[in-house]
N, C-alpha and C positions, 0 to 999 in steps of 0.2 A: 875386557877381562884386563885384572887389574892380578900384581901376587898372589895378593890373598886367596882368591878365586884359583886361579890353578893349584896352587899349595890342598887347596878344598876339590879340588878335579882329581889331583894325583893320591891323597887323603882313599878317597869313595872309589878307585882304578882300584886299589895296594886291596881293599874291604873286596871289592868285589872278586879278584883274583883270591886271595884267603876261604873266598866263601865257595867261587866254582872249586876250590880243589878240596876244602870239603866235603861240596856234594861228590866229587868223583871216591873217595874213600867209603863216604854213606850208601853209594850206590853199589859199590862193588859186597858190603858188609850185610844190607841189608836182602835177610833171606825171607822169602813169603810164598804158601803152600797150598794148594790148591787140589778138589778131589772132583769128579766126577762121575757119574753112574754108581750113587750111593758106594763110593767109594772103590769098583774097582779100576778106579785109574785120582793115579797121586802122581803129583809134581809137584817142584820145588826149584824156585826160579830166584834168580836176584836180582836186587835193584836194574842193574843194566838188560834187565830181561831175556838174561842167559840161563840158558835150562839146565837144571843141577844133576835133575833126578828126573827118575822117570819110573813105577812100578804100575803093574799090569797085573791084576788078581790073577793066575789061573782059571776062575771063574769065567772071567770077561768072555772068554775065547766059545764057550759053549760047544753046542755039535755040530751046527752048520759051518756053511762056509760063507755063506750070507752074514755069520754074526762078525765077520772084518770089517764090513761098515758099518756096523754099531761100532765098534771099537775105535774107527779111523776117526767118526763122529765124537767120539768118548775123548779121546787124546786132544783132538781140537777144543775143546770144550777149555778141556780144565786148564791147559794151556795159556786160553785166551781170558781163561779166569784169574789162571797167577799174574798175567801182565795184567791187567783193569788191579788186583793189589798194589802191585807192585806200584801202576802208578801212584794209587790211594796213599801208600806207604812216602814217595817222595811227595806228595804235597805236601803231606803234612808236617816232614822236614822242611823240606823249604819255609814254610809259614814259619815254622820255630825262627830258623837261624835269621831269615829276610830282616823281621821284629827286631833284631838286637843291632842293624846297622844305621837308623835312624835319616835314611834315603826319603826325601823328600819323594809321597808321592805312595807310600810299602808298609809306611804303619801303621 
């Protein structure tokens, strides 16, 4: 490896660190929402997949104790859908950022 190669590698490492910092900021500021059960359960999550809000409509409980299992399933479905949407949003962001790096094999 010559000096030029080392300089290029150092520049690439600096770019990678900058992208990582941008991604951390983007993860915190990206907000996704999802619902389940025709809107009876609604969640908001950030790109770090931290659940920010959970709203359960009163009608979701119904009049039976057996509705608790349904409510649990609806909450899991809404949270999982928010996680999938967070993944999709981050994939799109990463694709946009990586295109500007001009790294071999990534453009």
